[in-house]
N, CA, C and O of each residue as an XYZ file, in Angstrom:
896
protein
N     -12.169      1.154    111.491
C     -10.961      1.793    112.014
C     -11.123      2.012    113.513
O     -12.220      1.856    114.049
N     -10.037      2.373    114.191
C     -10.084      2.401    115.641
C      -9.306      3.553    116.211
O      -8.356      4.040    115.596
N      -9.716      4.003    117.417
C      -8.935      5.015    118.110
C      -8.303      4.415    119.355
O      -7.798      5.136    120.215
N      -8.336      3.061    119.448
C      -7.740      2.378    120.585
C      -6.308      2.052    120.232
O      -6.052      1.231    119.352
N      -5.381      2.681    120.905
C      -3.971      2.491    120.582
C      -3.184      2.242    121.857
O      -3.419      2.885    122.880
N      -2.269      1.325    121.790
C      -1.404      1.028    122.928
C      -0.500      2.214    123.169
O       0.133      2.704    122.234
N      -0.425      2.689    124.407
C       0.321      3.908    124.708
C       1.784      3.792    124.338
O       2.384      4.779    123.910
N       2.379      2.621    124.489
C       3.802      2.472    124.198
C       4.103      2.442    122.719
O       5.260      2.611    122.333
N       3.106      2.233    121.872
C       3.383      2.123    120.441
C       2.660      3.149    119.602
O       2.782      3.143    118.377
N       1.904      4.036    120.241
C       1.146      4.971    119.424
C       2.033      6.050    118.838
O       1.786      6.494    117.717
N       3.096      6.506    119.580
C       4.012      7.509    119.041
C       3.257      8.651    118.415
O       2.447      9.309    119.069
N       3.524      8.887    117.135
C       2.845      9.943    116.406
C       1.696      9.426    115.573
O       1.113     10.182    114.795
N       1.351      8.149    115.715
C       0.247      7.617    114.929
C      -1.037      8.347    115.290
O      -1.271      8.638    116.463
N      -1.872      8.647    114.301
C      -3.074      9.430    114.530
C      -4.159      8.637    115.227
O      -4.279      7.427    115.035
N      -4.956      9.330    116.044
C      -6.146      8.727    116.599
C      -7.213      8.723    115.514
O      -7.394      9.706    114.795
N      -7.914      7.603    115.410
C      -8.950      7.505    114.401
C     -10.295      7.647    115.097
O     -10.781      6.703    115.719
N     -10.885      8.810    114.993
C     -12.146      9.112    115.655
C     -13.228      9.354    114.626
O     -13.008      9.191    113.425
N     -14.402      9.745    115.103
C     -15.528      9.946    114.205
C     -15.239     10.938    113.109
O     -15.659     10.739    111.969
N     -14.518     12.018    113.433
C     -14.225     13.033    112.423
C     -13.377     12.457    111.306
O     -13.518     12.847    110.146
N     -12.491     11.525    111.654
C     -11.630     10.941    110.641
C     -12.421     10.098    109.668
O     -12.052      9.994    108.498
N     -13.507      9.490    110.131
C     -14.333      8.705    109.235
C     -14.910      9.573    108.134
O     -15.061      9.130    106.995
N     -15.235     10.825    108.482
C     -15.733     11.750    107.469
C     -14.636     12.049    106.466
O     -14.874     12.057    105.259
N     -13.415     12.299    106.974
C     -12.282     12.562    106.092
C     -12.039     11.367    105.186
O     -11.755     11.533    104.000
N     -12.148     10.157    105.740
C     -11.930      8.956    104.941
C     -12.943      8.860    103.822
O     -12.605      8.477    102.702
N     -14.187      9.207    104.120
C     -15.220      9.160    103.094
C     -14.910     10.133    101.971
O     -15.062      9.802    100.795
N     -14.471     11.341    102.336
C     -14.116     12.339    101.324
C     -12.931     11.855    100.505
O     -12.908     12.003     99.283
N     -11.934     11.268    101.192
C     -10.758     10.763    100.485
C     -11.145      9.678     99.504
O     -10.582      9.589     98.413
N     -12.117      8.842     99.895
C     -12.568      7.791     99.001
C     -13.185      8.348     97.749
O     -12.971      7.816     96.660
N     -13.959      9.426     97.888
C     -14.574     10.061     96.722
C     -13.505     10.615     95.802
O     -13.575     10.434     94.586
N     -12.503     11.296     96.377
C     -11.415     11.849     95.568
C     -10.660     10.742     94.853
O     -10.251     10.893     93.701
N     -10.478      9.614     95.561
C      -9.738      8.505     94.978
C     -10.487      7.939     93.777
O      -9.895      7.722     92.720
N     -11.789      7.701     93.939
C     -12.583      7.152     92.852
C     -12.605      8.087     91.662
O     -12.617      7.641     90.514
N     -12.611      9.389     91.931
C     -12.683     10.364     90.851
C     -11.331     10.665     90.224
O     -11.227     11.512     89.337
N     -10.295      9.969     90.686
C      -8.985     10.140     90.072
C      -8.132     11.193     90.737
O      -7.045     11.497     90.246
N      -8.601     11.777     91.872
C      -7.791     12.717     92.624
C      -7.757     14.086     91.999
O      -8.641     14.442     91.220
N      -6.730     14.866     92.339
C      -6.636     16.244     91.896
C      -6.174     16.333     90.457
O      -5.604     15.389     89.910
N      -6.429     17.491     89.848
C      -6.073     17.700     88.450
C      -4.579     17.858     88.257
O      -4.098     17.855     87.124
N      -3.820     18.000     89.369
C      -2.385     18.211     89.254
C      -1.585     16.936     89.061
O      -0.365     16.998     88.907
N      -2.231     15.793     89.064
C      -1.503     14.538     88.899
C      -0.971     14.430     87.482
O      -1.647     14.796     86.520
N       0.222     13.933     87.367
C       0.913     13.962     86.083
C       0.349     12.965     85.096
O      -0.155     11.903     85.460
N       0.450     13.347     83.818
C      -0.013     12.456     82.762
C       0.872     11.225     82.671
O       0.425     10.162     82.241
N       2.142     11.370     83.080
C       3.063     10.234     83.045
C       2.583      9.123     83.963
O       2.655      7.947     83.605
N       2.088      9.488     85.158
C       1.586      8.494     86.094
C       0.372      7.792     85.519
O       0.251      6.571     85.613
N      -0.535      8.572     84.918
C      -1.735      7.993     84.332
C      -1.375      7.074     83.174
O      -1.960      6.003     83.014
N      -0.407      7.501     82.367
C       0.003      6.699     81.219
C       0.603      5.375     81.659
O       0.407      4.351     81.005
N       1.339      5.394     82.773
C       1.972      4.173     83.270
C       0.943      3.117     83.632
O       1.236      1.921     83.603
N      -0.256      3.554     83.970
C      -1.312      2.626     84.372
C      -2.488      2.634     83.398
O      -3.605      2.265     83.763
N      -2.236      3.049     82.177
C      -3.315      3.133     81.188
C      -4.006      1.789     80.991
O      -5.231      1.725     80.890
N      -3.222      0.720     80.935
C      -3.796     -0.607     80.718
C      -4.602     -1.088     81.917
O      -5.450     -1.971     81.786
N      -4.338     -0.505     83.093
C      -5.037     -0.923     84.307
C      -6.430     -0.320     84.403
O      -7.258     -0.788     85.186
N      -6.693      0.707     83.618
C      -8.009      1.343     83.666
C      -9.103      0.355     83.264
O     -10.190      0.354     83.843
N      -8.812     -0.476     82.278
C      -9.793     -1.473     81.854
C     -10.096     -2.440     82.992
O     -11.247     -2.825     83.200
N      -9.052     -2.831     83.728
C      -9.246     -3.731     84.867
C     -10.138     -3.096     85.918
O     -11.073     -3.734     86.401
N      -9.862     -1.847     86.279
C     -10.660     -1.182     87.314
C     -12.112     -1.039     86.882
O     -13.018     -1.191     87.701
N     -12.343     -0.750     85.612
C     -13.712     -0.620     85.122
C     -14.451     -1.953     85.190
O     -15.639     -2.000     85.509
N     -13.746     -3.018     84.893
C     -14.372     -4.337     84.876
C     -14.668     -4.879     86.275
O     -15.616     -5.644     86.452
N     -13.873     -4.491     87.263
C     -14.093     -5.026     88.615
C     -14.890     -4.083     89.503
O     -15.227     -4.443     90.631
N     -15.196     -2.891     89.023
C     -15.879     -1.908     89.874
C     -17.206     -2.437     90.409
O     -17.574     -2.148     91.548
N     -17.917     -3.199     89.605
C     -19.213     -3.729     90.037
C     -19.068     -4.813     91.099
O     -20.046     -5.170     91.755
N     -17.859     -5.339     91.274
C     -17.628     -6.391     92.261
C     -17.361     -5.840     93.654
O     -17.315     -6.600     94.621
N     -17.185     -4.534     93.767
C     -16.986     -3.906     95.082
C     -18.360     -3.712     95.714
O     -18.923     -2.618     95.676
N     -18.879     -4.763     96.283
C     -20.229     -4.747     96.842
C     -20.287     -5.691     98.033
O     -19.321     -6.392     98.335
N     -21.421     -5.700     98.697
C     -21.587     -6.600     99.833
C     -20.535     -6.376    100.895
O     -20.382     -5.261    101.394
N     -19.806     -7.422    101.246
C     -18.807     -7.356    102.312
C     -17.618     -6.463    101.966
O     -16.874     -6.055    102.858
N     -17.430     -6.155    100.679
C     -16.312     -5.291    100.280
C     -16.815     -4.036     99.567
O     -16.119     -3.464     98.728
N     -18.024     -3.620     99.912
C     -18.621     -2.438     99.274
C     -17.838     -1.170     99.574
O     -17.916     -0.202     98.818
N     -17.078     -1.163    100.676
C     -16.314      0.034    101.044
C     -15.024      0.176    100.241
O     -14.308      1.165    100.399
N     -14.721     -0.787     99.392
C     -13.529     -0.683     98.547
C     -13.766      0.366     97.472
O     -14.649      0.206     96.629
N     -12.978      1.445     97.499
C     -13.099      2.514     96.505
C     -12.261      2.132     95.292
O     -11.033      2.091     95.361
N     -12.932      1.856     94.186
C     -12.236      1.469     92.962
C     -11.828      2.723     92.198
O     -12.647      3.615     91.978
N     -10.577      2.788     91.799
C     -10.054      3.965     91.102
C     -10.567      4.017     89.671
O     -10.521      3.019     88.951
N     -11.051      5.176     89.263
C     -11.470      5.342     87.873
C     -10.261      5.546     86.972
O     -10.309      5.240     85.781
N      -9.180      6.061     87.541
C      -7.934      6.273     86.790
C      -6.779      5.766     87.648
O      -6.145      6.555     88.347
N      -6.494      4.466     87.608
C      -5.433      3.890     88.439
C      -4.085      4.580     88.232
O      -3.749      5.006     87.127
N      -3.324      4.677     89.320
C      -1.986      5.263     89.273
C      -1.008      4.337     89.982
O      -1.423      3.485     90.768
N       0.284      4.494     89.716
C       1.273      3.619     90.349
C       1.233      3.739     91.868
O       1.069      4.830     92.415
N       1.381      2.619     92.527
C       1.473      2.608     93.980
C       2.794      3.245     94.385
O       3.825      2.938     93.786
N       2.795      4.128     95.392
C       4.064      4.706     95.854
C       5.040      3.596     96.244
O       4.635      2.577     96.803
N       6.303      3.795     95.955
C       7.299      2.776     96.296
C       7.538      2.792     97.801
O       7.929      3.814     98.365
N       7.305      1.673     98.435
C       7.488      1.555     99.878
C       8.365      0.340    100.157
O       8.429     -0.593     99.356
N       9.036      0.367    101.303
C       9.888     -0.752    101.689
C       9.464     -1.280    103.052
O       8.883     -0.556    103.861
N       9.763     -2.545    103.290
C       9.420     -3.216    104.540
C      10.288     -4.462    104.619
O      11.057     -4.737    103.697
N      10.179     -5.212    105.696
C      10.993     -6.417    105.843
C      10.169     -7.657    105.535
O       8.975     -7.721    105.828
N      10.832     -8.641    104.937
C      10.168     -9.883    104.591
C      10.325    -10.929    105.675
O      10.919    -10.654    106.717
N       9.801    -12.124    105.447
C       9.882    -13.204    106.432
C      11.313    -13.541    106.839
O      11.556    -14.019    107.947
N      12.264    -13.287    105.926
C      13.666    -13.580    106.221
C      14.395    -12.407    106.854
O      15.602    -12.477    107.087
N      13.660    -11.313    107.137
C      14.271    -10.143    107.747
C      14.944     -9.213    106.761
O      15.458     -8.164    107.149
N      14.948     -9.584    105.489
C      15.574     -8.758    104.465
C      14.596     -7.710    103.938
O      13.380     -7.887    103.999
N      15.155     -6.617    103.421
C      14.317     -5.540    102.898
C      13.563     -6.012    101.664
O      14.123     -6.670    100.787
N      12.293     -5.665    101.614
C      11.457     -5.970    100.463
C      10.810     -4.680     99.972
O      10.717     -3.703    100.715
N      10.370     -4.682     98.734
C       9.649     -3.554     98.170
C       8.543     -4.071     97.270
O       8.567     -5.226     96.846
N       7.576     -3.216     96.979
C       6.432     -3.656     96.187
C       6.839     -4.142     94.804
O       6.185     -5.007     94.222
N       7.911     -3.586     94.291
C       8.370     -3.991     92.963
C       8.702     -5.478     92.914
O       8.669     -6.094     91.849
N       9.025     -6.053     94.079
C       9.337     -7.478     94.135
C       8.134     -8.336     93.761
O       8.289     -9.500     93.391
N       6.930     -7.759     93.856
C       5.706     -8.507     93.571
C       5.160     -8.220     92.175
O       4.052     -8.642     91.842
N       5.920     -7.514     91.372
C       5.436     -7.129     90.049
C       5.068     -8.371     89.251
O       5.782     -9.373     89.276
N       3.953     -8.295     88.547
C       3.441     -9.434     87.804
C       2.398    -10.202     88.590
O       1.732    -11.086     88.051
N       2.253     -9.865     89.872
C       1.297    -10.536     90.749
C       0.340     -9.505     91.339
O       0.767     -8.446     91.798
N      -0.963     -9.818     91.324
C      -1.936     -8.953     91.984
C      -1.751     -9.101     93.492
O      -1.594    -10.213     93.996
N      -1.770     -7.982     94.206
C      -1.509     -7.987     95.647
C      -2.631     -7.280     96.399
O      -3.081     -6.205     96.000
N      -3.075     -7.895     97.487
C      -3.959     -7.221     98.432
C      -3.058     -6.816     99.590
O      -2.717     -7.644    100.434
N      -2.673     -5.547     99.631
C      -1.721     -5.036    100.621
C      -2.476     -4.458    101.808
O      -3.247     -3.509    101.666
N      -2.245     -5.039    102.980
C      -2.982     -4.661    104.183
C      -2.020     -4.181    105.270
O      -1.060     -4.876    105.602
N      -2.277     -2.995    105.823
C      -1.493     -2.461    106.938
C      -2.255     -2.731    108.229
O      -3.444     -2.426    108.326
N      -1.568     -3.307    109.231
C      -2.252     -3.666    110.462
C      -1.320     -3.554    111.660
O      -0.103     -3.450    111.510
N      -1.914     -3.578    112.857
C      -1.150     -3.553    114.105
C      -1.928     -4.327    115.156
O      -3.150     -4.447    115.069
N      -1.220     -4.852    116.150
C      -1.897     -5.650    117.171
C      -2.776     -4.809    118.077
O      -3.729     -5.325    118.661
N      -2.467     -3.491    118.209
C      -3.284     -2.631    119.065
C      -4.545     -2.149    118.355
O      -5.389     -1.495    118.967
N      -4.678     -2.462    117.087
C      -5.839     -2.058    116.288
C      -6.871     -3.182    116.326
O      -6.686     -4.223    115.697
N      -7.951     -2.969    117.062
C      -8.963     -4.016    117.241
C      -9.573     -4.479    115.917
O      -9.667     -5.686    115.695
N      -9.994     -3.568    115.023
C     -10.534     -4.030    113.738
C      -9.513     -4.819    112.920
O      -9.872     -5.749    112.198
N      -8.236     -4.442    113.039
C      -7.184     -5.187    112.330
C      -7.149     -6.635    112.810
O      -7.115     -7.570    112.009
N      -7.157     -6.800    114.109
C      -7.118     -8.140    114.688
C      -8.313     -8.956    114.215
O      -8.211    -10.158    113.967
N      -9.455     -8.269    114.096
C     -10.676     -8.960    113.707
C     -10.669     -9.498    112.293
O     -11.361    -10.474    112.005
N      -9.896     -8.882    111.394
C      -9.923     -9.320    109.997
C      -8.740    -10.201    109.596
O      -8.705    -10.697    108.470
N      -7.778    -10.405    110.487
C      -6.585    -11.158    110.107
C      -6.887    -12.614    109.769
O      -6.291    -13.170    108.847
N      -7.800    -13.232    110.500
C      -8.138    -14.626    110.204
C      -8.768    -14.740    108.821
O      -8.505    -15.693    108.088
N      -9.606    -13.758    108.468
C     -10.242    -13.769    107.149
C      -9.203    -13.576    106.049
O      -9.290    -14.206    104.996
N      -8.224    -12.709    106.290
C      -7.155    -12.508    105.310
C      -6.330    -13.784    105.138
O      -5.903    -14.112    104.031
N      -6.113    -14.492    106.231
C      -5.379    -15.754    106.166
C      -6.155    -16.779    105.345
O      -5.572    -17.507    104.542
N      -7.469    -16.834    105.546
C      -8.295    -17.769    104.778
C      -8.340    -17.375    103.303
O      -8.370    -18.241    102.429
N      -8.346    -16.066    103.026
C      -8.335    -15.613    101.637
C      -7.051    -16.055    100.944
O      -7.082    -16.512     99.801
N      -5.929    -15.918    101.634
C      -4.658    -16.356    101.057
C      -4.679    -17.861    100.802
O      -4.172    -18.329     99.782
N      -5.262    -18.613    101.725
C      -5.342    -20.066    101.556
C      -6.195    -20.433    100.349
O      -5.881    -21.375     99.622
N      -7.276    -19.684    100.138
C      -8.211    -20.010     99.062
C      -7.777    -19.480     97.707
O      -7.989    -20.135     96.687
N      -7.166    -18.292     97.685
C      -6.889    -17.627     96.406
C      -5.414    -17.402     96.116
O      -5.059    -17.024     95.000
N      -4.557    -17.625     97.087
C      -3.133    -17.385     96.876
C      -2.563    -18.249     95.757
O      -2.851    -19.443     95.677
N      -1.757    -17.642     94.898
C      -1.181    -18.361     93.761
C      -0.012    -17.559     93.207
O       0.419    -16.577     93.813
N       0.497    -17.980     92.055
C       1.558    -17.210     91.427
C       1.020    -15.935     90.793
O       1.783    -15.119     90.277
N      -0.318    -15.765     90.835
C      -0.949    -14.573     90.286
C      -1.505    -13.640     91.358
O      -1.841    -12.491     91.070
N      -1.602    -14.133     92.599
C      -2.208    -13.325     93.667
C      -1.609    -13.661     95.020
O      -1.332    -14.822     95.321
N      -1.408    -12.612     95.847
C      -0.934    -12.814     97.218
C      -1.514    -11.754     98.145
O      -1.612    -10.579     97.795
N      -1.892    -12.202     99.333
C      -2.265    -11.285    100.405
C      -0.974    -10.907    101.122
O      -0.281    -11.775    101.653
N      -0.653     -9.629    101.139
C       0.566     -9.139    101.790
C       0.153     -8.258    102.958
O      -0.234     -7.105    102.766
N       0.233     -8.797    104.166
C      -0.129     -8.042    105.360
C       1.149     -7.522    106.003
O       2.060     -8.294    106.301
N       1.213     -6.215    106.216
C       2.414     -5.595    106.787
C       2.096     -5.066    108.177
O       1.278     -4.160    108.335
N       2.746     -5.637    109.179
C       2.536     -5.196    110.553
C       3.336     -3.931    110.831
O       4.503     -3.834    110.450
N       2.708     -2.956    111.497
C       3.385     -1.692    111.789
C       3.505     -1.429    113.292
O       3.613     -0.276    113.711
N       3.487     -2.483    114.100
C       3.773     -2.308    115.526
C       5.176     -1.728    115.671
O       6.092     -2.112    114.943
N       5.340     -0.799    116.614
C       6.645     -0.167    116.816
C       7.293     -0.538    118.152
O       8.395     -0.077    118.450
N       6.629     -1.355    118.949
C       7.208     -1.819    120.213
C       6.658     -3.207    120.511
O       5.679     -3.648    119.908
N       7.307     -3.888    121.455
C       6.915     -5.254    121.813
C       6.742     -6.077    120.538
O       5.678     -6.641    120.282
N       7.787     -6.129    119.767
C       7.728     -6.689    118.423
C       7.527     -8.199    118.381
O       7.389     -8.780    117.304
N       7.511     -8.828    119.538
C       7.208    -10.254    119.564
C       5.702    -10.512    119.467
O       5.270    -11.622    119.157
N       4.919     -9.480    119.733
C       3.467     -9.669    119.813
C       2.794    -10.019    118.489
O       1.911    -10.877    118.486
N       3.162     -9.398    117.358
C       2.476     -9.717    116.102
C       2.530    -11.199    115.737
O       1.508    -11.796    115.400
N       3.726    -11.791    115.806
C       3.842    -13.205    115.468
C       3.089    -14.065    116.472
O       2.482    -15.074    116.113
N       3.136    -13.650    117.746
C       2.416    -14.402    118.773
C       0.917    -14.365    118.500
O       0.230    -15.377    118.642
N       0.416    -13.203    118.111
C      -1.007    -13.067    117.809
C      -1.399    -13.945    116.627
O      -2.415    -14.638    116.675
N      -0.600    -13.917    115.571
C      -0.906    -14.740    114.399
C      -0.913    -16.220    114.767
O      -1.696    -17.001    114.225
N      -0.033    -16.595    115.694
C      -0.024    -17.973    116.157
C      -1.279    -18.309    116.940
O      -1.819    -19.408    116.819
N      -1.741    -17.362    117.742
C      -2.937    -17.574    118.555
C      -4.176    -17.813    117.701
O      -5.029    -18.625    118.059
N      -4.278    -17.114    116.581
C      -5.474    -17.261    115.742
C      -5.297    -18.366    114.695
O      -6.198    -18.622    113.895
N      -4.147    -19.009    114.708
C      -3.920    -20.119    113.793
C      -3.665    -19.716    112.357
O      -3.938    -20.487    111.437
N      -3.142    -18.508    112.150
C      -2.831    -18.045    110.795
C      -1.589    -18.778    110.288
O      -0.510    -18.651    110.865
N      -1.744    -19.536    109.219
C      -0.646    -20.345    108.694
C      -0.304    -20.034    107.241
O       0.661    -20.573    106.698
N      -1.086    -19.171    106.618
C      -0.920    -18.963    105.182
C      -0.327    -17.607    104.816
O       0.066    -17.390    103.670
N      -0.262    -16.701    105.777
C       0.261    -15.364    105.525
C       1.757    -15.305    105.803
O       2.204    -15.661    106.893
N       2.525    -14.859    104.823
C       3.944    -14.608    105.068
C       4.042    -13.390    105.990
O       3.205    -12.490    105.924
N       5.072    -13.365    106.854
C       5.166    -12.271    107.823
C       5.999    -11.121    107.275
O       7.210    -11.241    107.085
N       5.320     -9.998    107.025
C       5.966     -8.766    106.581
C       5.768     -7.711    107.662
O       4.723     -7.676    108.312
N       6.763     -6.853    107.859
C       6.665     -5.870    108.935
C       7.447     -4.603    108.624
O       8.362     -4.595    107.800
N       7.063     -3.543    109.301
C       7.783     -2.266    109.258
C       7.768     -1.727    110.679
O       6.879     -0.951    111.030
N       8.745     -2.125    111.516
C       8.748     -1.752    112.933
C       8.905     -0.268    113.211
O       8.794      0.153    114.362
N       9.160      0.532    112.192
C       9.210      1.983    112.367
C       7.944      2.654    111.845
O       7.788      3.871    111.953
N       7.051      1.863    111.283
C       5.783      2.366    110.735
C       5.984      3.432    109.661
O       5.099      4.255    109.425
N       7.139      3.415    109.015
C       7.413      4.423    107.987
C       6.461      4.301    106.805
O       6.094      5.303    106.191
N       6.062      3.077    106.487
C       5.150      2.881    105.367
C       3.811      3.567    105.627
O       3.204      4.132    104.717
N       3.355      3.509    106.895
C       2.087      4.156    107.231
C       2.191      5.666    107.056
O       1.317      6.290    106.453
N       3.266      6.251    107.588
C       3.408      7.703    107.503
C       3.606      8.162    106.062
O       3.114      9.222    105.676
N       4.317      7.378    105.273
C       4.510      7.729    103.870
C       3.180      7.745    103.131
O       2.893      8.668    102.369
N       2.373      6.719    103.361
C       1.082      6.647    102.684
C       0.085      7.644    103.268
O      -0.826      8.103    102.579
N       0.267      7.969    104.540
C      -0.600      8.984    105.135
C      -0.326     10.348    104.501
O      -1.259     11.107    104.238
N       0.942     10.662    104.256
C       1.300     11.943    103.648
C       0.692     12.095    102.259
O       0.372     13.204    101.832
N       0.535     10.980    101.562
C      -0.066     11.041    100.231
C      -1.581     10.907    100.289
O      -2.238     10.809     99.253
N      -2.143     10.902    101.511
C      -3.589     10.856    101.680
C      -4.200      9.491    101.458
O      -5.403      9.382    101.219
N      -3.389      8.443    101.532
C      -3.898      7.113    101.216
C      -4.023      6.191    102.422
O      -4.573      5.096    102.299
N      -3.531      6.604    103.570
C      -3.663      5.797    104.778
C      -4.048      6.730    105.914
O      -3.190      7.371    106.522
N      -5.330      6.803    106.196
C      -5.815      7.712    107.230
C      -5.868      7.049    108.595
O      -5.947      7.736    109.613
N      -5.826      5.749    108.631
C      -5.876      5.010    109.883
C      -5.645      3.541    109.588
O      -5.248      3.183    108.479
N      -5.887      2.694    110.562
C      -5.720      1.252    110.396
C      -7.027      0.538    110.700
O      -7.780      0.972    111.572
N      -7.305     -0.548    109.996
C      -6.532     -1.076    108.874
C      -6.768     -0.283    107.589
O      -7.822      0.326    107.406
N      -5.782     -0.301    106.714
C      -5.901      0.256    105.367
C      -5.458     -0.827    104.394
O      -4.438     -1.484    104.606
N      -6.224     -1.010    103.334
C      -5.945     -2.091    102.390
C      -5.965     -1.583    100.956
O      -6.874     -0.857    100.554
N      -4.956     -1.972    100.195
C      -4.841     -1.592     98.787
C      -4.972     -2.832     97.909
O      -4.430     -3.890     98.227
N      -5.689     -2.692     96.813
C      -5.746     -3.738     95.793
C      -4.865     -3.257     94.647
O      -5.166     -2.247     94.010
N      -3.789     -3.971     94.386
C      -2.759     -3.553     93.428
C      -2.631     -4.613     92.339
O      -2.496     -5.800     92.636
N      -2.671     -4.188     91.087
C      -2.585     -5.171     90.008
C      -1.139     -5.544     89.697
O      -0.210     -5.038     90.326
N      -0.958     -6.422     88.734
C       0.368     -6.925     88.417
C       1.319     -5.899     87.854
O       2.524     -6.139     87.774
N       0.782     -4.744     87.458
C       1.622     -3.655     86.950
C       2.033     -2.696     88.054
O       2.725     -1.710     87.799
N       1.608     -2.982     89.284
C       1.925     -2.102     90.406
C       1.014     -0.899     90.490
O       1.355      0.095     91.131
N      -0.150     -0.977     89.849
C      -1.101      0.142     89.842
C      -2.233     -0.103     90.835
O      -2.720     -1.225     90.970
N      -2.645      0.953     91.526
C      -3.711      0.840     92.513
C      -5.060      0.703     91.821
O      -5.500      1.594     91.094
N      -5.697     -0.422     92.061
C      -7.040     -0.651     91.539
C      -8.078     -0.214     92.558
O      -9.134      0.302     92.192
N      -7.783     -0.416     93.833
C      -8.746     -0.062     94.867
C      -8.087      0.263     96.187
O      -6.935     -0.097     96.431
N      -8.837      0.952     97.039
C      -8.368      1.365     98.363
C      -9.511      1.235     99.348
O     -10.616      1.709     99.086
N      -9.252      0.593    100.486
C     -10.265      0.488    101.532
C      -9.715      1.019    102.840
O      -8.643      0.609    103.285
N     -10.448      1.932    103.454
C     -10.138      2.449    104.778
C     -11.063      1.744    105.760
O     -12.261      2.022    105.797
N     -10.506      0.827    106.559
C     -11.324      0.087    107.499
C     -11.313     -1.400    107.201
O     -10.741     -1.830    106.200
N     -11.947     -2.196    108.071
C     -11.908     -3.654    107.947
C     -12.953     -4.199    106.983
O     -13.882     -3.499    106.580
N     -12.775     -5.470    106.626
C     -13.740     -6.144    105.759
C     -13.676     -7.647    106.013
O     -12.707     -8.158    106.576
N     -14.709     -8.331    105.594
C     -14.733     -9.791    105.649
C     -14.113    -10.293    104.349
O     -14.821    -10.588    103.387
N     -12.798    -10.385    104.330
C     -12.068    -10.593    103.086
C     -12.264    -11.952    102.453
O     -12.103    -12.081    101.240
N     -12.601    -12.962    103.215
C     -12.785    -14.274    102.596
C     -14.243    -14.546    102.272
O     -14.639    -15.693    102.062
N     -15.039    -13.484    102.232
C     -16.433    -13.617    101.806
C     -16.469    -13.899    100.309
O     -15.456    -13.768     99.622
N     -17.625    -14.282     99.813
C     -17.765    -14.531     98.375
C     -17.415    -13.285     97.575
O     -16.762    -13.369     96.535
N     -17.859    -12.112     98.072
C     -17.566    -10.864     97.364
C     -16.070    -10.550     97.378
O     -15.512    -10.100     96.378
N     -15.430    -10.793     98.521
C     -14.002    -10.527     98.622
C     -13.194    -11.409     97.687
O     -12.292    -10.933     96.998
N     -13.520    -12.695     97.665
C     -12.803    -13.618     96.779
C     -13.029    -13.266     95.314
O     -12.100    -13.309     94.507
N     -14.263    -12.920     94.975
C     -14.571    -12.580     93.582
C     -13.793    -11.352     93.129
O     -13.284    -11.311     92.009
N     -13.702    -10.352     94.002
C     -13.015     -9.113     93.649
C     -11.536     -9.353     93.367
O     -11.008     -8.883     92.359
N     -10.870    -10.082     94.256
C      -9.426    -10.255     94.076
C      -9.094    -11.242     92.964
O      -8.131    -11.038     92.224
N      -9.874    -12.303     92.837
C      -9.568    -13.283     91.797
C      -9.831    -12.718     90.406
O      -9.081    -12.998     89.471
N     -10.886    -11.930     90.265
C     -11.165    -11.332     88.962
C     -10.088    -10.313     88.601
O      -9.669    -10.232     87.446
N      -9.644     -9.541     89.581
C      -8.562     -8.585     89.333
C      -7.303     -9.314     88.887
O      -6.623     -8.876     87.959
N      -6.994    -10.421     89.545
C      -5.806    -11.197     89.182
C      -5.932    -11.771     87.775
O      -4.962    -11.784     87.018
N      -7.115    -12.241     87.427
C      -7.336    -12.795     86.086
C      -7.117    -11.734     85.016
O      -6.433    -11.977     84.022
N      -7.697    -10.561     85.224
C      -7.575     -9.485     84.244
C      -6.149     -8.954     84.172
O      -5.654     -8.607     83.100
N      -5.498     -8.898     85.328
C      -4.141     -8.358     85.390
C      -3.136     -9.261     84.701
O      -2.112     -8.788     84.208
N      -3.417    -10.554     84.661
C      -2.468    -11.506     84.085
C      -2.666    -11.716     82.590
O      -1.940    -12.495     81.972
N      -3.649    -11.023     82.002
C      -3.866    -11.158     80.561
C      -2.684    -10.591     79.777
O      -2.082     -9.602     80.194
N      -2.353    -11.203     78.661
C      -1.284    -10.649     77.821
C      -1.671     -9.265     77.336
O      -2.835     -9.023     77.014
N      -0.712     -8.358     77.280
C      -0.986     -7.010     76.789
C      -1.168     -7.047     75.278
O      -0.317     -7.595     74.577
N      -2.276     -6.467     74.746
C      -2.530     -6.492     73.310
C      -1.387     -5.845     72.538
O      -1.432     -5.778     71.309
């Protein structure tokens, strides 16, 4: 994560400093342990079938993706909206039935820039009707820069999703799930959060590919 932010686009976005890394670590522990006791049984029930998936892939969160906090009790991903490649509004429900690696990024975030090429390669290697890397840009000014940057690094496999008001970041921050950038969610085909990572990763590593492909395989199994 980074505390380097472009002055024209930082707005109310939080600075990510050393203290925040401690908060992120604590949040990861809470996430793995299923969060607070006040979470509703209805949410847990909605993702009951996803618990088996999270248990089976937990051992795969290692090496280059060891920082991925796997949920012991998966819950539905908050409903968020953003724009798709055609400029039309999209929502996570549009991807239902497909495992998604949802990544929030910005051009002023140095670690974000560093992992975009790896995310593009992951999409090239593992993208299918069962899995997609969904990277959502949250730049709020100079909106030509994200596409220009992706062109500079030769990213050809990632569809362009964006939220120029960064509302998705603030919504997820309020729920304690996005403390800074980059933030990445592993979401199964039922729309349930299997994992959460605060910070960058080498996503097209052997460990990264194994984690997402195994999640997609388990998520696409017929329900007993």
